[in-house]
BALOBA-1460 file (C-alpha; in Angstrom, 3 decimals):
// residues 330
<rec num="1" residu="m" x="72.255" y="104.575" z="112.015"/>
<rec num="2" residu="t" x="73.988" y="107.921" z="112.617"/>
<rec num="3" residu="h" x="77.380" y="108.608" z="111.021"/>
<rec num="4" residu="l" x="79.690" y="110.987" z="112.832"/>
<rec num="5" residu="r" x="83.122" y="112.253" z="111.954"/>
<rec num="6" residu="a" x="85.513" y="111.597" z="114.848"/>
<rec num="7" residu="v" x="86.241" y="114.911" z="116.559"/>
<rec num="8" residu="p" x="89.663" y="116.323" z="115.666"/>
<rec num="9" residu="g" x="91.849" y="118.572" z="117.779"/>
<rec num="10" residu="g" x="91.882" y="118.630" z="121.586"/>
<rec num="11" residu="p" x="95.052" y="118.502" z="123.666"/>
<rec num="12" residu="t" x="96.877" y="116.336" z="121.144"/>
<rec num="13" residu="g" x="96.165" y="118.718" z="118.236"/>
<rec num="14" residu="p" x="94.611" y="117.830" z="114.884"/>
<rec num="15" residu="r" x="95.260" y="114.355" z="113.532"/>
<rec num="16" residu="d" x="97.408" y="114.127" z="110.431"/>
<rec num="17" residu="p" x="95.383" y="112.424" z="107.666"/>
<rec num="18" residu="s" x="98.621" y="110.943" z="106.347"/>
<rec num="19" residu="t" x="99.242" y="109.036" z="109.584"/>
<rec num="20" residu="p" x="98.720" y="105.335" z="108.868"/>
<rec num="21" residu="p" x="95.941" y="103.757" z="110.944"/>
<rec num="22" residu="r" x="96.891" y="101.304" z="113.644"/>
<rec num="23" residu="s" x="94.859" y="98.140" z="113.909"/>
<rec num="24" residu="g" x="94.585" y="95.123" z="116.121"/>
<rec num="25" residu="s" x="94.168" y="91.722" z="114.547"/>
<rec num="26" residu="a" x="90.434" y="91.287" z="115.220"/>
<rec num="27" residu="s" x="87.605" y="92.384" z="112.941"/>
<rec num="28" residu="s" x="85.363" y="92.915" z="115.979"/>
<rec num="29" residu="v" x="85.747" y="93.066" z="119.758"/>
<rec num="30" residu="r" x="82.935" y="92.488" z="122.282"/>
<rec num="31" residu="v" x="83.238" y="93.979" z="125.768"/>
<rec num="32" residu="e" x="80.961" y="93.752" z="128.808"/>
<rec num="33" residu="a" x="80.776" y="96.370" z="131.565"/>
<rec num="34" residu="p" x="78.552" y="96.440" z="134.676"/>
<rec num="35" residu="g" x="76.140" y="98.901" z="136.199"/>
<rec num="36" residu="k" x="76.705" y="100.082" z="139.750"/>
<rec num="37" residu="v" x="75.044" y="100.803" z="143.035"/>
<rec num="38" residu="n" x="76.302" y="103.365" z="145.544"/>
<rec num="39" residu="l" x="76.632" y="101.823" z="148.997"/>
<rec num="40" residu="f" x="77.589" y="105.188" z="150.438"/>
<rec num="41" residu="l" x="77.431" y="108.646" z="148.898"/>
<rec num="42" residu="s" x="78.419" y="111.883" z="150.628"/>
<rec num="43" residu="a" x="78.358" y="115.165" z="148.703"/>
<rec num="44" residu="g" x="79.775" y="118.558" z="149.605"/>
<rec num="45" residu="a" x="78.884" y="122.038" z="148.433"/>
<rec num="46" residu="p" x="79.787" y="122.714" z="144.784"/>
<rec num="47" residu="g" x="83.158" y="124.305" z="144.148"/>
<rec num="48" residu="p" x="83.951" y="127.242" z="141.851"/>
<rec num="49" residu="d" x="83.858" y="124.849" z="138.883"/>
<rec num="50" residu="g" x="80.284" y="123.875" z="139.754"/>
<rec num="51" residu="y" x="81.174" y="120.279" z="140.618"/>
<rec num="52" residu="h" x="80.320" y="118.706" z="143.950"/>
<rec num="53" residu="p" x="83.141" y="116.974" z="145.821"/>
<rec num="54" residu="l" x="82.100" y="113.399" z="146.583"/>
<rec num="55" residu="t" x="83.044" y="110.446" z="148.668"/>
<rec num="56" residu="t" x="81.263" y="107.326" z="147.533"/>
<rec num="57" residu="v" x="81.529" y="103.560" z="147.658"/>
<rec num="58" residu="f" x="80.665" y="101.911" z="144.354"/>
<rec num="59" residu="q" x="79.724" y="98.271" z="143.909"/>
<rec num="60" residu="a" x="79.488" y="96.759" z="140.433"/>
<rec num="61" residu="v" x="76.335" y="94.682" z="139.921"/>
<rec num="62" residu="r" x="75.543" y="91.928" z="137.429"/>
<rec num="63" residu="l" x="73.446" y="94.111" z="135.137"/>
<rec num="64" residu="i" x="75.677" y="94.099" z="132.108"/>
<rec num="65" residu="e" x="76.033" y="96.472" z="129.165"/>
<rec num="66" residu="t" x="77.613" y="94.962" z="126.033"/>
<rec num="67" residu="v" x="79.429" y="96.943" z="123.366"/>
<rec num="68" residu="t" x="80.655" y="95.289" z="120.159"/>
<rec num="69" residu="a" x="83.176" y="97.357" z="118.190"/>
<rec num="70" residu="r" x="83.417" y="96.386" z="114.526"/>
<rec num="71" residu="r" x="85.959" y="97.327" z="111.899"/>
<rec num="72" residu="q" x="84.456" y="99.417" z="109.114"/>
<rec num="73" residu="s" x="84.316" y="99.068" z="105.372"/>
<rec num="74" residu="a" x="86.562" y="101.345" z="103.333"/>
<rec num="75" residu="q" x="83.783" y="103.799" z="102.447"/>
<rec num="76" residu="d" x="82.913" y="104.396" z="106.121"/>
<rec num="77" residu="h" x="86.533" y="104.776" z="107.189"/>
<rec num="78" residu="g" x="87.035" y="107.481" z="109.831"/>
<rec num="79" residu="t" x="83.458" y="107.650" z="111.166"/>
<rec num="80" residu="v" x="81.929" y="106.519" z="114.444"/>
<rec num="81" residu="t" x="78.490" y="104.925" z="114.271"/>
<rec num="82" residu="l" x="76.278" y="103.602" z="117.037"/>
<rec num="83" residu="t" x="73.390" y="101.133" z="116.709"/>
<rec num="84" residu="l" x="71.198" y="99.854" z="119.541"/>
<rec num="85" residu="e" x="70.507" y="96.127" z="119.536"/>
<rec num="86" residu="e" x="67.054" y="96.952" z="120.920"/>
<rec num="87" residu="p" x="65.848" y="100.433" z="119.849"/>
<rec num="88" residu="n" x="65.101" y="102.742" z="122.773"/>
<rec num="89" residu="d" x="63.884" y="106.314" z="122.305"/>
<rec num="90" residu="a" x="65.490" y="107.289" z="125.624"/>
<rec num="91" residu="v" x="68.983" y="106.416" z="124.362"/>
<rec num="92" residu="p" x="70.523" y="108.788" z="121.792"/>
<rec num="93" residu="t" x="72.718" y="107.357" z="119.038"/>
<rec num="94" residu="d" x="74.361" y="110.632" z="118.035"/>
<rec num="95" residu="a" x="77.422" y="112.455" z="119.383"/>
<rec num="96" residu="s" x="75.712" y="113.015" z="122.747"/>
<rec num="97" residu="n" x="75.960" y="109.298" z="123.584"/>
<rec num="98" residu="l" x="78.872" y="108.569" z="125.932"/>
<rec num="99" residu="a" x="79.883" y="105.515" z="123.915"/>
<rec num="100" residu="v" x="80.301" y="107.636" z="120.768"/>
<rec num="101" residu="r" x="82.209" y="110.262" z="122.736"/>
<rec num="102" residu="a" x="84.460" y="107.564" z="124.193"/>
<rec num="103" residu="a" x="85.419" y="106.249" z="120.746"/>
<rec num="104" residu="e" x="86.055" y="109.759" z="119.475"/>
<rec num="105" residu="l" x="88.163" y="110.657" z="122.509"/>
<rec num="106" residu="l" x="90.324" y="107.537" z="122.229"/>
<rec num="107" residu="a" x="90.848" y="108.163" z="118.502"/>
<rec num="108" residu="e" x="91.784" y="111.778" z="119.204"/>
<rec num="109" residu="a" x="94.163" y="110.928" z="122.022"/>
<rec num="110" residu="t" x="95.997" y="108.219" z="120.073"/>
<rec num="111" residu="d" x="95.989" y="109.748" z="116.569"/>
<rec num="112" residu="v" x="93.892" y="106.946" z="115.117"/>
<rec num="113" residu="n" x="92.273" y="107.774" z="111.790"/>
<rec num="114" residu="e" x="89.992" y="104.788" z="111.359"/>
<rec num="115" residu="g" x="86.444" y="104.793" z="112.685"/>
<rec num="116" residu="v" x="84.329" y="102.103" z="114.261"/>
<rec num="117" residu="d" x="80.812" y="100.687" z="114.160"/>
<rec num="118" residu="l" x="79.466" y="100.225" z="117.702"/>
<rec num="119" residu="l" x="76.616" y="97.866" z="118.569"/>
<rec num="120" residu="l" x="75.171" y="98.438" z="122.036"/>
<rec num="121" residu="r" x="73.105" y="96.012" z="124.079"/>
<rec num="122" residu="k" x="71.647" y="97.691" z="127.179"/>
<rec num="123" residu="r" x="70.648" y="95.952" z="130.394"/>
<rec num="124" residu="v" x="71.207" y="98.736" z="132.944"/>
<rec num="125" residu="p" x="68.154" y="100.975" z="133.483"/>
<rec num="126" residu="v" x="68.312" y="104.238" z="131.522"/>
<rec num="127" residu="a" x="68.507" y="107.411" z="133.672"/>
<rec num="128" residu="g" x="68.163" y="105.249" z="136.767"/>
<rec num="129" residu="g" x="71.221" y="106.345" z="138.747"/>
<rec num="130" residu="m" x="73.083" y="103.108" z="137.957"/>
<rec num="131" residu="a" x="75.711" y="104.406" z="135.494"/>
<rec num="132" residu="g" x="74.584" y="102.541" z="132.395"/>
<rec num="133" residu="g" x="75.938" y="105.267" z="130.133"/>
<rec num="134" residu="s" x="79.236" y="105.215" z="132.004"/>
<rec num="135" residu="a" x="79.426" y="101.451" z="131.532"/>
<rec num="136" residu="d" x="78.872" y="101.961" z="127.787"/>
<rec num="137" residu="a" x="81.725" y="104.468" z="127.661"/>
<rec num="138" residu="a" x="84.083" y="102.192" z="129.595"/>
<rec num="139" residu="a" x="83.215" y="99.218" z="127.397"/>
<rec num="140" residu="t" x="83.807" y="101.304" z="124.274"/>
<rec num="141" residu="l" x="87.232" y="102.469" z="125.479"/>
<rec num="142" residu="v" x="88.304" y="98.870" z="126.124"/>
<rec num="143" residu="a" x="86.803" y="97.571" z="122.859"/>
<rec num="144" residu="c" x="88.330" y="100.250" z="120.629"/>
<rec num="145" residu="n" x="91.666" y="100.028" z="122.428"/>
<rec num="146" residu="a" x="91.769" y="96.357" z="121.399"/>
<rec num="147" residu="l" x="90.280" y="96.810" z="117.921"/>
<rec num="148" residu="w" x="92.616" y="99.655" z="116.966"/>
<rec num="149" residu="g" x="95.700" y="98.166" z="118.631"/>
<rec num="150" residu="t" x="96.334" y="101.363" z="120.603"/>
<rec num="151" residu="n" x="97.488" y="99.335" z="123.623"/>
<rec num="152" residu="l" x="96.752" y="101.927" z="126.297"/>
<rec num="153" residu="t" x="97.223" y="100.709" z="129.863"/>
<rec num="154" residu="l" x="94.400" y="100.705" z="132.422"/>
<rec num="155" residu="p" x="95.719" y="103.903" z="134.076"/>
<rec num="156" residu="e" x="95.851" y="105.584" z="130.656"/>
<rec num="157" residu="l" x="92.312" y="104.455" z="129.841"/>
<rec num="158" residu="s" x="91.175" y="105.631" z="133.290"/>
<rec num="159" residu="a" x="92.570" y="109.112" z="132.612"/>
<rec num="160" residu="l" x="90.485" y="109.286" z="129.426"/>
<rec num="161" residu="a" x="87.494" y="107.826" z="131.269"/>
<rec num="162" residu="a" x="87.602" y="110.641" z="133.832"/>
<rec num="163" residu="r" x="87.245" y="113.165" z="130.990"/>
<rec num="164" residu="l" x="84.005" y="111.480" z="129.933"/>
<rec num="165" residu="g" x="82.271" y="111.340" z="133.318"/>
<rec num="166" residu="a" x="82.801" y="110.815" z="137.020"/>
<rec num="167" residu="d" x="81.488" y="107.222" z="137.045"/>
<rec num="168" residu="v" x="83.375" y="105.999" z="133.957"/>
<rec num="169" residu="p" x="86.687" y="105.141" z="135.692"/>
<rec num="170" residu="f" x="84.859" y="102.852" z="138.130"/>
<rec num="171" residu="s" x="83.088" y="101.124" z="135.261"/>
<rec num="172" residu="l" x="86.544" y="100.167" z="133.968"/>
<rec num="173" residu="t" x="87.677" y="98.622" z="137.265"/>
<rec num="174" residu="g" x="84.430" y="97.232" z="138.711"/>
<rec num="175" residu="a" x="84.271" y="95.166" z="141.928"/>
<rec num="176" residu="t" x="83.926" y="97.475" z="144.981"/>
<rec num="177" residu="a" x="85.802" y="100.737" z="145.356"/>
<rec num="178" residu="v" x="85.877" y="104.156" z="146.989"/>
<rec num="179" residu="g" x="85.401" y="107.098" z="144.639"/>
<rec num="180" residu="s" x="86.706" y="110.514" z="145.687"/>
<rec num="181" residu="g" x="87.141" y="113.912" z="144.031"/>
<rec num="182" residu="r" x="84.169" y="113.999" z="141.677"/>
<rec num="183" residu="g" x="83.894" y="110.240" z="142.167"/>
<rec num="184" residu="d" x="86.483" y="109.636" z="139.443"/>
<rec num="185" residu="l" x="89.477" y="108.866" z="141.709"/>
<rec num="186" residu="v" x="88.962" y="105.167" z="142.345"/>
<rec num="187" residu="t" x="90.548" y="103.065" z="145.094"/>
<rec num="188" residu="p" x="89.570" y="99.370" z="145.348"/>
<rec num="189" residu="i" x="88.215" y="97.974" z="148.631"/>
<rec num="190" residu="m" x="88.754" y="94.417" z="149.788"/>
<rec num="191" residu="t" x="85.457" y="92.552" z="150.085"/>
<rec num="192" residu="r" x="84.337" y="89.045" z="150.892"/>
<rec num="193" residu="g" x="81.378" y="87.071" z="149.628"/>
<rec num="194" residu="s" x="78.499" y="88.015" z="147.377"/>
<rec num="195" residu="y" x="75.647" y="90.455" z="147.903"/>
<rec num="196" residu="h" x="72.101" y="90.211" z="146.553"/>
<rec num="197" residu="w" x="70.211" y="93.231" z="145.257"/>
<rec num="198" residu="v" x="66.700" y="93.937" z="144.019"/>
<rec num="199" residu="f" x="66.228" y="97.054" z="141.891"/>
<rec num="200" residu="a" x="62.844" y="98.753" z="141.554"/>
<rec num="201" residu="l" x="62.670" y="100.770" z="138.345"/>
<rec num="202" residu="a" x="60.557" y="103.890" z="137.887"/>
<rec num="203" residu="e" x="58.432" y="104.724" z="134.869"/>
<rec num="204" residu="e" x="60.413" y="107.922" z="134.306"/>
<rec num="205" residu="g" x="64.091" y="108.703" z="134.825"/>
<rec num="206" residu="l" x="65.479" y="111.494" z="136.986"/>
<rec num="207" residu="s" x="68.022" y="113.999" z="135.711"/>
<rec num="208" residu="t" x="71.243" y="113.810" z="137.729"/>
<rec num="209" residu="p" x="71.876" y="117.590" z="137.390"/>
<rec num="210" residu="a" x="68.312" y="118.256" z="138.575"/>
<rec num="211" residu="v" x="68.826" y="116.098" z="141.675"/>
<rec num="212" residu="f" x="72.099" y="117.866" z="142.507"/>
<rec num="213" residu="r" x="70.436" y="121.262" z="142.016"/>
<rec num="214" residu="h" x="67.679" y="120.280" z="144.441"/>
<rec num="215" residu="f" x="70.296" y="118.927" z="146.861"/>
<rec num="216" residu="d" x="71.865" y="122.410" z="146.783"/>
<rec num="217" residu="e" x="68.473" y="124.053" z="147.338"/>
<rec num="218" residu="l" x="67.742" y="121.855" z="150.350"/>
<rec num="219" residu="s" x="71.250" y="122.371" z="151.705"/>
<rec num="220" residu="a" x="70.892" y="126.161" z="151.445"/>
<rec num="221" residu="s" x="68.182" y="126.061" z="154.110"/>
<rec num="222" residu="g" x="70.537" y="124.379" z="156.591"/>
<rec num="223" residu="p" x="72.799" y="126.132" z="159.101"/>
<rec num="224" residu="t" x="76.021" y="125.194" z="157.257"/>
<rec num="225" residu="d" x="77.156" y="124.060" z="153.850"/>
<rec num="226" residu="p" x="77.159" y="120.288" z="153.380"/>
<rec num="227" residu="a" x="80.544" y="118.668" z="153.987"/>
<rec num="228" residu="v" x="81.955" y="115.506" z="152.459"/>
<rec num="229" residu="r" x="82.186" y="112.713" z="155.008"/>
<rec num="230" residu="d" x="84.665" y="109.868" z="155.075"/>
<rec num="231" residu="v" x="83.544" y="106.305" z="154.434"/>
<rec num="232" residu="p" x="82.535" y="104.819" z="157.814"/>
<rec num="233" residu="e" x="84.874" y="102.174" z="159.154"/>
<rec num="234" residu="a" x="81.794" y="100.086" z="159.966"/>
<rec num="235" residu="l" x="80.982" y="99.900" z="156.248"/>
<rec num="236" residu="t" x="84.433" y="98.771" z="155.148"/>
<rec num="237" residu="a" x="84.501" y="96.279" z="158.049"/>
<rec num="238" residu="a" x="81.150" y="94.840" z="156.915"/>
<rec num="239" residu="l" x="82.489" y="94.416" z="153.375"/>
<rec num="240" residu="r" x="85.656" y="92.719" z="154.614"/>
<rec num="241" residu="a" x="83.544" y="90.351" z="156.697"/>
<rec num="242" residu="g" x="80.980" y="89.695" z="153.935"/>
<rec num="243" residu="d" x="78.230" y="90.676" z="156.400"/>
<rec num="244" residu="a" x="75.169" y="91.849" z="154.467"/>
<rec num="245" residu="r" x="73.228" y="92.779" z="157.617"/>
<rec num="246" residu="a" x="76.044" y="94.957" z="158.897"/>
<rec num="247" residu="l" x="76.428" y="96.518" z="155.459"/>
<rec num="248" residu="a" x="72.705" y="97.315" z="155.321"/>
<rec num="249" residu="a" x="73.005" y="99.365" z="158.497"/>
<rec num="250" residu="c" x="75.700" y="101.504" z="156.853"/>
<rec num="251" residu="l" x="74.016" y="102.236" z="153.508"/>
<rec num="252" residu="h" x="73.722" y="105.992" z="153.006"/>
<rec num="253" residu="n" x="72.981" y="108.462" z="150.215"/>
<rec num="254" residu="d" x="73.138" y="112.255" z="150.691"/>
<rec num="255" residu="l" x="71.113" y="112.689" z="147.493"/>
<rec num="256" residu="q" x="68.212" y="110.596" z="148.751"/>
<rec num="257" residu="a" x="66.327" y="113.472" z="150.391"/>
<rec num="258" residu="a" x="66.494" y="115.491" z="147.172"/>
<rec num="259" residu="a" x="65.360" y="112.550" z="145.037"/>
<rec num="260" residu="l" x="62.463" y="111.760" z="147.403"/>
<rec num="261" residu="d" x="61.428" y="115.401" z="147.464"/>
<rec num="262" residu="l" x="61.288" y="115.409" z="143.655"/>
<rec num="263" residu="r" x="59.559" y="112.005" z="143.555"/>
<rec num="264" residu="p" x="57.666" y="111.482" z="146.849"/>
<rec num="265" residu="e" x="56.232" y="108.154" z="145.644"/>
<rec num="266" residu="l" x="59.704" y="106.602" z="145.898"/>
<rec num="267" residu="a" x="59.387" y="106.619" z="149.707"/>
<rec num="268" residu="r" x="56.528" y="104.138" z="149.395"/>
<rec num="269" residu="v" x="58.631" y="101.905" z="147.145"/>
<rec num="270" residu="i" x="61.321" y="101.846" z="149.840"/>
<rec num="271" residu="a" x="58.702" y="100.950" z="152.452"/>
<rec num="272" residu="v" x="57.272" y="98.100" z="150.343"/>
<rec num="273" residu="a" x="60.736" y="96.597" z="149.845"/>
<rec num="274" residu="e" x="61.617" y="96.753" z="153.530"/>
<rec num="275" residu="e" x="58.210" y="95.441" z="154.624"/>
<rec num="276" residu="a" x="58.746" y="92.466" z="152.288"/>
<rec num="277" residu="g" x="62.035" y="91.566" z="153.958"/>
<rec num="278" residu="a" x="64.768" y="93.717" z="152.411"/>
<rec num="279" residu="l" x="67.570" y="94.398" z="154.862"/>
<rec num="280" residu="r" x="67.555" y="97.998" z="153.658"/>
<rec num="281" residu="a" x="66.357" y="99.937" z="150.621"/>
<rec num="282" residu="i" x="67.779" y="103.259" z="149.418"/>
<rec num="283" residu="v" x="67.761" y="105.516" z="146.381"/>
<rec num="284" residu="s" x="70.485" y="104.365" z="143.994"/>
<rec num="285" residu="g" x="72.786" y="107.284" z="143.179"/>
<rec num="286" residu="s" x="70.715" y="110.190" z="141.917"/>
<rec num="287" residu="g" x="67.690" y="107.902" z="141.466"/>
<rec num="288" residu="p" x="64.967" y="107.180" z="140.708"/>
<rec num="289" residu="t" x="65.901" y="103.474" z="140.925"/>
<rec num="290" residu="i" x="65.467" y="102.017" z="144.411"/>
<rec num="291" residu="a" x="68.152" y="99.523" z="145.434"/>
<rec num="292" residu="a" x="67.134" y="96.936" z="148.036"/>
<rec num="293" residu="l" x="69.832" y="94.845" z="149.708"/>
<rec num="294" residu="v" x="68.510" y="91.392" z="150.614"/>
<rec num="295" residu="e" x="69.997" y="88.471" z="152.506"/>
<rec num="296" residu="d" x="69.738" y="85.676" z="149.939"/>
<rec num="297" residu="p" x="68.098" y="84.668" z="146.622"/>
<rec num="298" residu="g" x="64.915" y="83.553" z="148.411"/>
<rec num="299" residu="s" x="64.530" y="86.983" z="149.991"/>
<rec num="300" residu="a" x="65.190" y="88.544" z="146.589"/>
<rec num="301" residu="q" x="62.236" y="86.613" z="145.136"/>
<rec num="302" residu="r" x="59.900" y="87.709" z="147.934"/>
<rec num="303" residu="v" x="60.897" y="91.364" z="147.672"/>
<rec num="304" residu="s" x="60.609" y="91.247" z="143.876"/>
<rec num="305" residu="r" x="57.086" y="89.809" z="144.070"/>
<rec num="306" residu="a" x="55.990" y="92.437" z="146.582"/>
<rec num="307" residu="l" x="57.350" y="95.300" z="144.498"/>
<rec num="308" residu="t" x="55.758" y="93.969" z="141.324"/>
<rec num="309" residu="a" x="52.393" y="93.498" z="143.086"/>
<rec num="310" residu="s" x="52.529" y="97.020" z="144.537"/>
<rec num="311" residu="g" x="51.870" y="98.642" z="141.167"/>
<rec num="312" residu="l" x="54.347" y="101.361" z="142.113"/>
<rec num="313" residu="v" x="57.188" y="100.324" z="139.811"/>
<rec num="314" residu="a" x="57.757" y="99.883" z="136.083"/>
<rec num="315" residu="d" x="59.938" y="96.795" z="136.462"/>
<rec num="316" residu="v" x="61.996" y="94.845" z="138.968"/>
<rec num="317" residu="l" x="65.478" y="93.443" z="138.404"/>
<rec num="318" residu="r" x="67.650" y="91.188" z="140.535"/>
<rec num="319" residu="a" x="71.425" y="91.067" z="140.520"/>
<rec num="320" residu="d" x="74.336" y="89.827" z="142.560"/>
<rec num="321" residu="a" x="77.509" y="91.797" z="143.300"/>
<rec num="322" residu="p" x="80.360" y="92.557" z="143.120"/>
<rec num="323" residu="v" x="81.415" y="91.723" z="139.570"/>
<rec num="324" residu="a" x="84.374" y="92.645" z="137.355"/>
<rec num="325" residu="g" x="84.671" y="95.885" z="135.403"/>
<rec num="326" residu="a" x="84.879" y="96.307" z="131.638"/>
<rec num="327" residu="r" x="86.444" y="93.236" z="130.016"/>
<rec num="328" residu="v" x="86.829" y="91.681" z="126.599"/>
<rec num="329" residu="v" x="84.545" y="88.658" z="126.158"/>
<rec num="330" residu="g" x="84.804" y="88.028" z="122.448"/>
């Protein structure tokens, strides 16, 4: 277990040690937050700040991260600790973990002096382009907000979430939404029905910055800089109608070419999924996870079996969507 002093300073200035801590009534708070799939992702050329403007459509899927925030003993007061329920070498437990950073940021922004012990249960693939770390951060914000009695509103939590990462605000709201700006400006979309997904996981993750860098390299060979496109009306119409086949025809990811160029074997995974009956399969976010939209649970089973038998993937997960964002469950 790693012990970290909550970071002082920032826009609110140093916290006064004499300020009495605020506390909710619970000794622990458990929060669930979902992973996501990008139904549509359009990226422009990076701006002067190095960030790419995005238009994306997020959908929250039933692959759930769980964060339990626990009140500390007196001797640990003022620290943030993180423990994984199932140890994973690919997941840091120090200050680089988004969940730790989320707790520290909330404490800093609200002048809270007490710390927290975080227990994390992961179910979203690590470094798979499905925002598992963002879900952890969103869950931590909600859990600590309740544990510490800071009573920030959803818009206030969303403003903090945007400082942690572009996908974190969506992890708070869940369901289906358009993300603009860096992806952090979230507008809900009306949808109908439920959608069924099969996710093919790779043995090794892909670095999101590396995929964006390669996207820039590929774009540089084109006649013009890439431009951000609006969400197609056909896609929003398919969601309103609950039409999975129509939605499949609209799935799009500007980062897919870069991800496939870095990992050519992913093209075969897409082919296996579609040959087995998926309506459409695409790279999820920056990859390397492949997201296959299927028509029903029976199709999900067939596609899952084919992917598993192919020997091309590390694991296969199934999930329905959309689901709610970060919420207190205990």
